[in-house]
Wavefront OBJ file of the C-alpha trace (Angstrom):
o trace
v 27.067 -10.586 -36.887
v 25.809 -7.511 -35.031
v 24.609 -4.349 -36.810
v 27.947 -2.774 -35.862
v 30.556 -5.568 -36.033
v 33.198 -5.472 -33.309
v 36.751 -5.252 -34.668
v 39.956 -5.499 -32.612
v 43.400 -4.740 -34.031
v 46.242 -6.243 -32.006
v 49.837 -4.995 -31.929
v 52.649 -5.563 -29.450
v 52.966 -1.920 -28.341
v 50.693 1.109 -28.507
v 53.253 2.964 -30.652
v 52.258 0.739 -33.594
v 48.572 1.459 -33.071
v 49.259 5.194 -32.988
v 51.862 5.579 -35.736
v 50.985 2.790 -38.170
v 47.277 2.148 -37.704
v 45.482 5.111 -36.141
v 44.222 6.528 -39.440
v 43.045 3.090 -40.583
v 41.246 2.404 -37.299
v 39.418 5.726 -37.559
v 38.405 4.888 -41.130
v 37.126 1.434 -40.132
v 34.953 3.130 -37.515
v 33.608 5.438 -40.213
v 32.771 2.338 -42.258
v 30.503 1.037 -39.498
v 32.766 -1.075 -37.263
v 32.981 -0.901 -33.471
v 36.779 -0.508 -33.357
v 39.292 -1.089 -30.571
v 43.074 -1.384 -30.474
v 44.782 -3.887 -28.169
v 48.419 -3.796 -27.071
v 50.672 -3.406 -24.079
v 49.703 -0.050 -22.547
v 52.072 2.860 -23.018
v 52.378 6.601 -23.650
v 50.258 6.596 -26.820
v 47.006 5.388 -25.244
v 46.001 9.026 -24.674
v 46.575 9.823 -28.362
v 44.357 6.907 -29.348
v 41.638 8.034 -26.946
v 41.822 11.567 -28.360
v 41.224 10.052 -31.808
v 38.169 8.199 -30.467
v 39.796 4.749 -30.465
v 39.185 2.526 -27.454
v 42.310 0.820 -26.110
v 42.351 -2.668 -24.600
v 45.459 -3.226 -22.427
v 47.392 -6.489 -22.663
v 49.773 -5.946 -19.762
v 51.858 -9.101 -20.158
v 52.666 -8.494 -23.836
v 56.302 -7.554 -24.560
v 58.349 -7.090 -27.736
v 61.020 -9.631 -26.776
v 60.379 -13.372 -26.956
v 60.287 -14.718 -23.376
v 58.553 -18.123 -23.087
v 57.225 -17.708 -19.548
v 55.894 -14.202 -20.100
v 54.559 -15.172 -23.538
v 52.516 -18.016 -22.032
v 50.929 -15.495 -19.670
v 50.262 -13.136 -22.587
v 48.604 -15.970 -24.528
v 46.239 -16.638 -21.619
v 45.539 -12.915 -21.204
v 44.738 -12.526 -24.901
v 42.450 -15.559 -24.917
v 40.568 -14.190 -21.905
v 40.349 -10.758 -23.540
v 38.851 -12.157 -26.739
v 36.368 -14.296 -24.821
v 35.301 -11.284 -22.773
v 35.055 -8.846 -25.683
v 33.521 -11.338 -28.140
v 34.800 -9.565 -31.262
v 33.535 -10.456 -34.717
v 37.002 -9.884 -36.207
v 40.471 -9.875 -34.676
v 43.237 -8.493 -36.889
v 46.871 -9.073 -35.884
v 50.069 -7.146 -36.661
v 53.785 -7.597 -35.810
v 55.499 -11.012 -35.606
v 55.040 -11.775 -31.915
v 51.515 -10.466 -31.435
v 50.665 -12.098 -34.756
v 51.614 -15.549 -33.485
v 50.119 -15.207 -29.999
v 47.053 -13.369 -31.252
v 46.173 -15.889 -33.942
v 46.396 -18.791 -31.503
v 44.421 -16.926 -28.817
v 41.737 -15.815 -31.260
v 41.262 -19.348 -32.517
v 41.135 -20.679 -28.932
v 38.481 -18.056 -28.113
v 36.473 -19.065 -31.195
v 36.607 -15.623 -32.792
v 34.575 -15.898 -36.015
v 37.079 -14.082 -38.275
v 40.865 -14.075 -37.703
v 43.029 -11.915 -39.985
v 46.773 -11.272 -39.904
v 48.921 -8.734 -41.715
v 52.406 -9.921 -42.672
v 54.543 -6.805 -42.381
v 57.578 -8.794 -43.509
v 58.406 -12.497 -43.545
v 61.289 -13.204 -41.180
v 62.454 -16.214 -43.189
v 64.409 -14.012 -45.584
v 67.453 -14.940 -47.723
v 69.896 -13.017 -45.507
v 69.508 -15.565 -42.683
v 71.624 -18.732 -42.366
v 69.860 -21.679 -44.073
v 69.097 -23.644 -40.875
v 67.661 -20.635 -39.070
v 65.762 -19.570 -42.162
v 64.228 -23.034 -42.451
v 63.184 -23.106 -38.798
v 61.577 -19.661 -39.010
v 59.816 -20.530 -42.272
v 58.380 -23.619 -40.608
v 57.081 -21.558 -37.686
v 55.547 -19.030 -40.081
v 53.888 -21.822 -42.033
v 52.318 -23.211 -38.834
v 51.146 -19.755 -37.706
v 49.367 -19.232 -41.034
v 47.112 -22.176 -40.222
v 45.511 -20.295 -37.319
v 44.133 -17.454 -39.434
v 41.282 -17.196 -41.882
v 43.205 -14.820 -44.105
v 46.723 -13.416 -44.491
v 47.359 -9.936 -45.852
v 50.850 -9.339 -47.279
v 52.329 -5.857 -47.445
v 55.192 -6.995 -49.668
v 54.518 -8.360 -53.151
v 57.728 -10.399 -52.883
v 56.519 -11.978 -49.615
v 53.111 -12.713 -51.138
v 54.619 -14.420 -54.192
v 57.045 -16.422 -52.033
v 54.454 -17.589 -49.482
v 51.903 -18.598 -52.096
v 54.503 -20.060 -54.461
v 55.959 -22.274 -51.719
v 52.480 -23.190 -50.466
v 53.093 -21.711 -47.043
v 49.522 -20.442 -47.291
v 46.756 -21.298 -49.739
v 46.153 -18.749 -52.485
v 42.497 -18.588 -51.452
v 43.527 -17.393 -47.979
v 46.042 -14.761 -49.050
v 45.811 -11.241 -50.455
v 48.472 -8.773 -51.491
v 47.680 -5.694 -49.406
v 50.516 -3.280 -50.078
v 51.311 -0.380 -47.794
v 50.417 3.281 -47.815
v 50.173 6.536 -45.925
v 47.633 9.298 -45.461
v 48.548 11.459 -48.447
v 46.571 14.418 -47.132
v 48.819 14.479 -44.052
v 52.076 13.641 -45.815
v 51.772 16.401 -48.391
v 54.657 18.811 -49.043
v 52.140 21.570 -49.724
v 50.504 21.236 -46.303
v 53.460 21.597 -43.917
v 54.126 24.538 -41.624
v 57.189 26.329 -43.047
v 57.982 27.842 -39.654
v 58.000 24.402 -37.993
v 60.377 23.143 -40.692
v 62.716 26.109 -40.203
v 62.731 25.601 -36.424
v 63.618 21.935 -36.840
v 66.535 22.692 -39.130
v 67.760 25.386 -36.739
v 67.536 22.981 -33.777
v 69.764 20.536 -35.667
v 72.361 23.259 -36.281
v 71.675 23.623 -40.012
v 72.845 26.839 -41.599
v 71.942 28.490 -44.899
v 74.350 26.288 -46.869
v 73.585 23.060 -45.013
v 72.227 20.009 -46.799
v 70.346 17.752 -44.385
v 70.528 13.998 -44.935
v 68.032 12.342 -42.609
v 66.673 8.968 -41.634
v 63.776 7.780 -39.479
v 63.725 4.518 -37.553
v 64.215 2.721 -34.272
v 67.803 2.735 -32.994
v 68.589 -0.905 -33.751
v 71.410 -2.477 -35.741
v 69.190 -3.937 -38.483
v 68.229 -0.417 -39.557
v 71.794 -0.040 -40.859
v 72.900 2.700 -38.495
v 76.476 1.461 -38.193
v 76.877 1.727 -41.952
v 75.164 5.125 -41.919
v 77.527 6.520 -39.295
v 80.551 5.382 -41.326
v 79.035 6.794 -44.508
v 78.366 10.102 -42.745
v 82.043 10.422 -41.890
v 82.998 9.746 -45.517
v 80.477 12.234 -46.904
v 81.391 14.985 -44.444
v 85.041 14.487 -45.358
v 84.147 15.715 -48.858
v 81.132 17.947 -48.231
v 81.392 19.906 -44.991
v 77.911 21.362 -45.490
v 76.376 17.862 -45.151
v 74.433 17.430 -41.911
v 73.191 13.969 -40.898
v 70.121 13.646 -38.653
v 68.646 10.503 -37.082
v 65.024 10.624 -35.903
v 63.860 7.639 -33.880
v 63.452 6.185 -30.403
v 65.984 4.095 -28.551
v 65.109 0.412 -28.050
v 66.634 -0.558 -24.697
v 64.959 -4.003 -24.561
v 65.931 -5.141 -28.073
v 68.866 -7.511 -28.448
v 70.247 -5.544 -31.425
v 69.846 -2.094 -29.859
v 72.561 0.449 -30.561
v 75.063 0.556 -27.720
v 76.922 3.506 -26.291
v 79.883 2.788 -28.591
v 77.581 3.098 -31.603
v 76.107 6.361 -30.367
v 79.568 7.726 -29.627
v 80.615 6.866 -33.193
v 77.575 8.798 -34.413
v 78.599 11.853 -32.404
v 82.178 11.656 -33.700
v 80.796 11.592 -37.243
v 78.770 14.717 -36.502
v 75.400 12.938 -36.643
v 72.546 14.683 -34.816
v 70.460 12.275 -32.712
v 67.065 13.956 -32.606
v 65.199 11.278 -30.640
v 61.603 10.412 -31.341
v 59.737 12.651 -33.788
v 56.204 13.942 -33.369
v 55.384 16.206 -36.327
v 56.639 13.762 -38.926
v 55.564 15.662 -42.077
v 57.641 18.612 -40.861
v 60.564 16.277 -40.100
v 60.620 14.905 -43.645
v 60.189 18.395 -45.089
v 63.255 19.482 -43.090
v 65.364 16.817 -44.834
v 66.922 17.432 -48.237
v 67.709 13.737 -48.807
v 66.210 10.708 -47.083
v 68.329 7.624 -46.378
v 67.240 4.136 -45.293
v 70.213 1.719 -45.037
v 68.261 -1.191 -43.483
v 69.343 -4.828 -43.581
v 65.739 -6.069 -43.496
v 62.366 -4.450 -44.097
v 58.785 -5.329 -44.863
v 57.539 -2.404 -46.932
v 59.047 0.508 -45.002
v 56.544 3.157 -44.059
v 59.239 5.762 -43.398
v 60.464 5.428 -46.977
v 56.910 5.830 -48.305
v 56.382 8.881 -46.091
v 59.629 10.457 -47.282
v 58.751 9.876 -50.934
v 55.235 11.236 -50.341
v 56.883 14.377 -48.954
v 58.857 14.739 -52.188
v 62.236 13.677 -50.801
v 64.785 11.871 -53.023
v 65.817 8.632 -51.341
v 68.857 6.442 -50.961
v 67.897 2.976 -49.739
v 69.278 -0.536 -49.652
v 68.399 -2.933 -52.449
v 66.323 -5.292 -50.301
v 62.748 -6.541 -50.230
v 60.383 -3.680 -49.510
v 62.793 -0.856 -50.270
v 62.954 -1.826 -53.936
v 59.142 -1.914 -53.993
v 59.032 1.722 -52.904
v 61.994 3.342 -54.662
v 62.113 3.504 -58.435
v 65.908 3.296 -58.979
v 67.096 6.280 -60.981
v 63.519 7.581 -60.962
v 62.722 8.487 -57.340
v 66.039 7.635 -55.709
v 68.999 5.291 -55.637
v 69.394 1.718 -54.368
v 72.674 0.418 -52.934
v 73.892 -2.898 -51.590
v 73.125 -3.423 -47.891
v 75.944 -3.301 -45.307
v 78.157 -1.242 -47.636
v 79.052 2.172 -46.146
v 81.155 3.171 -49.165
v 78.290 2.528 -51.600
v 75.915 4.417 -49.313
v 78.281 7.393 -49.143
v 78.793 7.390 -52.917
v 75.029 7.476 -53.570
v 74.521 10.343 -51.121
v 77.410 12.281 -52.663
v 75.911 11.759 -56.119
v 72.641 13.392 -55.036
v 74.512 16.251 -53.353
v 76.527 16.815 -56.533
v 73.401 16.800 -58.729
v 70.802 18.954 -56.912
v 68.599 19.351 -60.004
v 68.483 15.562 -60.406
v 67.732 15.163 -56.704
v 64.812 17.601 -56.969
v 63.503 15.752 -60.016
v 63.626 12.471 -58.074
v 61.780 14.053 -55.164
v 58.994 15.266 -57.442
v 58.768 11.819 -59.033
v 58.690 10.253 -55.555
v 55.590 12.250 -54.649
v 53.890 11.207 -57.890
v 54.798 7.554 -57.299
v 53.400 7.703 -53.759
v 50.110 9.139 -55.029
v 49.905 6.402 -57.655
v 50.965 3.404 -55.559
v 50.967 4.154 -51.836
v 47.657 5.767 -50.946
v 46.479 4.370 -47.595
v 42.886 4.592 -48.806
v 43.630 1.761 -51.249
v 44.999 -0.355 -48.380
v 41.861 0.359 -46.354
v 39.627 -0.596 -49.283
v 41.429 -3.930 -49.792
v 41.180 -4.698 -46.078
v 37.469 -3.897 -45.963
v 36.883 -6.161 -48.953
v 38.529 -9.054 -47.090
v 36.514 -8.317 -43.924
v 33.227 -8.317 -45.773
v 33.953 -11.518 -47.665
v 34.949 -13.306 -44.453
v 32.017 -11.928 -42.434
v 29.669 -13.428 -45.003
v 30.952 -16.897 -44.019
v 32.348 -16.673 -40.447
v 33.426 -19.585 -38.344
v 30.894 -20.431 -35.666
v 31.506 -18.739 -32.338
v 31.599 -20.834 -29.175
v 28.397 -20.490 -27.150
l 1 2 3 4 5 6 7 8 9 10 11 12 13 14 15 16 17 18 19 20 21 22 23 24 25 26 27 28 29 30 31 32 33 34 35 36 37 38 39 40 41 42 43 44 45 46 47 48 49 50 51 52 53 54 55 56 57 58 59 60 61 62 63 64 65 66 67 68 69 70 71 72 73 74 75 76 77 78 79 80 81 82 83 84 85 86 87 88 89 90 91 92 93 94 95 96 97 98 99 100 101 102 103 104 105 106 107 108 109 110 111 112 113 114 115 116 117 118 119 120 121 122 123 124 125 126 127 128 129 130 131 132 133 134 135 136 137 138 139 140 141 142 143 144 145 146 147 148 149 150 151 152 153 154 155 156 157 158 159 160 161 162 163 164 165 166 167 168 169 170 171 172 173 174 175 176 177 178 179 180 181 182 183 184 185 186 187 188 189 190 191 192 193 194 195 196 197 198 199 200 201 202 203 204 205 206 207 208 209 210 211 212 213 214 215 216 217 218 219 220 221 222 223 224 225 226 227 228 229 230 231 232 233 234 235 236 237 238 239 240 241 242 243 244 245 246 247 248 249 250 251 252 253 254 255 256 257 258 259 260 261 262 263 264 265 266 267 268 269 270 271 272 273 274 275 276 277 278 279 280 281 282 283 284 285 286 287 288 289 290 291 292 293 294 295 296 297 298 299 300 301 302 303 304 305 306 307 308 309 310 311 312 313 314 315 316 317 318 319 320 321 322 323 324 325 326 327 328 329 330 331 332 333 334 335 336 337 338 339 340 341 342 343 344 345 346 347 348 349 350 351 352 353 354 355 356 357 358 359 360 361 362 363 364 365 366 367 368 369 370 371 372 373 374 375 376 377 378 379 380 381 382 383 384 385 386 387 388 389 390
């Protein structure tokens, strides 16, 4: 290994590098690594450069699974790794995780690490499809030196079913930069401007969510729940913050967006100053059908917001039911509406949950702990790397 080991983190799109990993990449550089992020190029490359993170473009990489294009991406990734000669390649996201692990092994990268942000072979899938996906995940695990699991449930399942050897797996957890997501550090004027832009008045109670505009985030249920809640509490204002996903098969269509408008939901679009966004919410809602360990929910709790989330893997690892928020059955608009109405009817209880959410985030979801666990894995693996091809 060189005096300054070369580390590449691979994601499908540059949004993930910027939003999910930028703080970690900067910290790895501080710890002595020569750090680069690789992904399809996009609008966030400039943000990465401003943070001092070199970006490696993978132009053929897309979020959708397309066999012909994916074969080209596999060749491009293999060539990239051979040219860059990294000491460690660390993958994220399902698609880049599969292609990246295979390419890194083909390029004889000494250390290959993958983060499992959420197993796709989850109980909500039909048995045949779930079995096929589990088989593919099991095969992909063989191409890495180590697997890091954000979800404790995923870790226990994968190790318990021998999808991956216990010696090659670590529970990583998830976390956020608690100095950035701190309710005491936000700009009050920015928060007031956001609420005003959404049309919130003095009596308004803002119920907000953050996430890509895709069906699996539970938006259809949220729009129906919004209509129910507003039928009883006219001061309730629902706000959705997140980008559209025009290339995703489960993207929200125009009918969905029209239903949102009829229900009085404000579609904010993509957010930039996310601490201010969460501070502008009074209640945070995440009605997802499937999650890994949702970062938006951690961010909201870190900002002291009471949460209503679905009782699924990941969400129930973040929310302490009755302590920091409420959990409801997925795909149930009536249950979602009832939980929101309960928090609106009990503002003192909602504030107590928000305060407890901040404390829970400090205790369990500090990104510095995630960074420390990752560095420990890197150092153990670098001590015994696979031999690089000459």
